[in-house]
N, C-alpha and C positions, 0 to 999 in steps of 0.2 A: 547741071546742078545735082549733087549727090544728096539724097534724102536718107538720113541715118535715123533709124528707129531706136529709141531708148526705152527700155522696159525692165521690169523686175518685180518680184513679189513684194507684198507689203513689208515695210521695215528693212528693206535691203539697201537703202541709201540713194534711191533714184533721184529725189529732189535735189539733194546735195550735189550729186554728180551732174545733173542738168545745169546747175549754177556754174560748175567748173567748165563745162562746154561754153557757156555764155562768156565766162571770164577769158576763155581762149579766143574769143571773137566770133564764135559760131552762133548765128541766130537760132533761138530755141522756141518752139511752140509747146507750151505747157498745158496739157489737157485738163489737169486739175484746176489750173487758174482759169481756163476757159469755162469750165463748169461753174466756178464761183461767179464769174461775170454773167453767165446765162441765168443762173439761179437768182441773181439780183436784177435781172432784166426780162428779156422776152420769154424765157422758159418758165418763169414763175406762175403766170396764169394757167399754163398748160399743166403744170405739176399740181396746182391747187385744184384744178378740175378733176384730175385723176385721183388725187389724195386730199380730199377736203380737210382744212384745218392745219395744213403743213406749211402755210406761209404766214408771214407777219409783215405788215406795212409794205406789201408788194415784193417781198423777197422770200425765198424758200428758207425755212428754219431747218437746217440740216439735221439737228438733233431729233426733231419731231419726225422728219422724213425717215431717218434711219430706224426709228422705232416702228415705223409702218412697214418697211421693206426688208429689213434684215431677217433672215430665216424664212422668208416667204418668197419662194421662187417665182410664183405668178406675179406678185406685186413688183418684184425686181425687174421682171421682163417688161412690165408696163412702163416702168420708169426709164429703162434703157431705150425703149422704143421712142420715148420723148426726147431724151437728152443726147443719145449717140449721134443721130443725124445732124443735130445742131452743132455739136463739137466737131464733127467731120467737116461741116461747111466752114466753120471758123478756121480749121486747119488748112483747108483748101485755099481760102483767101490768103492766109499767111504764105503758103507755098507760091501762089501766083505773084504776090508782092515781091518776094525775094528772088524768084526766077527772073522777073522783069528787071530787078536791080543788079542782076549778074552775080548773085552769091554763089560761090563754088560748092558750099556745103551748108546744110541746115539740119537741125535735129527736131524730130517729132517725139516729144516725151509722152508716151502712151502707156499708162499703167497696165491696161488689159490688151496689149498688142496681139498676143497670140490668141487670147480668149475671144476677141471680137473680129478675128480674121483680118487684122491690120497688116499682116506680113506682105501682102501684095501692094501696099501703099508706099513701101520703103525699099531702098536699094540694099542696105545692110542693116543688121540688128546688133545693138550693144545690150547685153544683159548685165545688170548689176546684181551681185550676189554676196552672200556672207554665210557664216555657219548658222545652223538652226538655233543654236544657243544665243548668238548675237542678235539674230532676227527677233526671237521671242522677247528678249530683254528690252530691245528698242520699242517694240510694239506695245508691250504691257506697261511701259513707262508713260504712254500717251494718256492724256486725261480722258476719262470715260471708257477706257478700254478694259475688256475682261477676257478671261480664258474662253468664254463662250463666244464672244464676238470674234475673237481671233480665229477660232475654229471655223466659224461660219464663213468668214472672209476667205480663209485658206481653202475651204472646200470648193469655192467658186473659181479658184485660180489654178492655172496649169502649174504643175510642180516645178520647183526650182531646178531639179535635175533635168526635166524635159526642156526647160527654157535654155539652160546651159548647152544642152545638146544641139539646139536649133540656132544658137547664137553664132554670129560672125566674129564677135569680140566679147570677152567677159572681163568685167572689172570687179575685183574682189574688194569690197568696201570694208572688210574686216581688218585690213592691213593698215588702216589709218588714212588721214587726209592727204598726206604727201604722196603716198603710193598711188592713191586713186587719181590725184591730179597728174602725176607722171603718166599714168595709163591713158588718161584723157588726151593729154598732149601728144602721146605716141600715136593714138588712133587718128587724131587730126593730121599729124604729119604724114602718116601712111596714106591717108585718103586724098589729101589735097596739097601736101608739101607746104611751100611758102605762099600758096595762093590764099590761105585763110587770112582774113583781115583781122589783125590784132587790134584790141582796143587801144585808144590813145592814152 
């Protein structure tokens, strides 16, 4: 089974590209979705213990948590020490399931693949990228986003140029959906040919 890591800086179109891999019949593990599940479940009491007042009704309030950790390197490290091992365990269970089922190719969608040393967990890496202007426009259009928040997030991420340099494949999402979908299909064809299970 080939494990393909999918990553890219904020606003580069990673989530949309992950959906395209899923549409091509490739099982995708979404780290962000796993975090949402964990925040609504077993991670919530641990986060509350580390950051009192950041949960409501047994779930992490992401807005409150962001206010506590953004711009605070020590707080962010504490949070990552709680959540990263749980997301990794979730991904490991996903890999075991699909390996047992005989899947030829799976995708691990890992936003901070390079930043968290995830390169050794995958066989190949796809980096999604776009021009800085497109990236900035996409991110600043998000609710609650500001120039300050964007700068804080980018400061913690490996630069787009470095990610592109380390990638096995690059998908330029600034060229539109059709071009991105064609790139996804070309990668799947190159890696597994017709072994990929197409959705019914």
